[in-house]
Steps between C-alpha positions, in 0.01 A plus 500: 500500500843633597549823692829687518560541873799729439260761362272490805544791742382276784784254431758783504358634826508149649870469408581832668288398799677169558836677471395735780368209710838326468687819590295572812473139616881478511482679834264242654665300780718208396271254680221600257701389197290184460187654650347836420786615274463197277120516502471868409760465225334192349160669501642818343687303232183302430321814379726563200565130435130420473438795268781376276400133517136581430591711200595181320158348563301359213183690595390819672328289768828328585685835503236635740562204732869594525414868548272402788785302658725807461236715670472254790878515537476880528250454786738254663781757483276765657430269793869417541575873502254547787675224693844646425392841628348352819827317562686831445687365196363788290432860587136606464580724201682212325203270557256764378698569182528131413137428591384787278705363210370145553147638513551690173647191332200302621265762353687487169466122498127532569469739204692264274284207613187699420633592157575133431142407594368757253724382216386137511 
């Protein structure tokens, strides 16, 4: 069972989200390059990559597994955003905007997971 990830709104939102994460994390301190900067970017990239990788799965159950990984990556990003704000790498409004978007992406993933469970 193949799914076309390019047609999924959640995948498009995840692409826009990771682009914004990269843009804002550029201002993190240089010493965080291999720390928080790398971690938040990898987690954000993981959202869209897992949606895409899972779309090539041979079953809905396998696709759901990748969607769940993507959702966990969104949670990871939200935690990294909290840390970045506490360290004053992000302004509170920047953190709130990105957290809201990650939360909405997570909710979209949950909805897609539920729809996959119902189409088995």
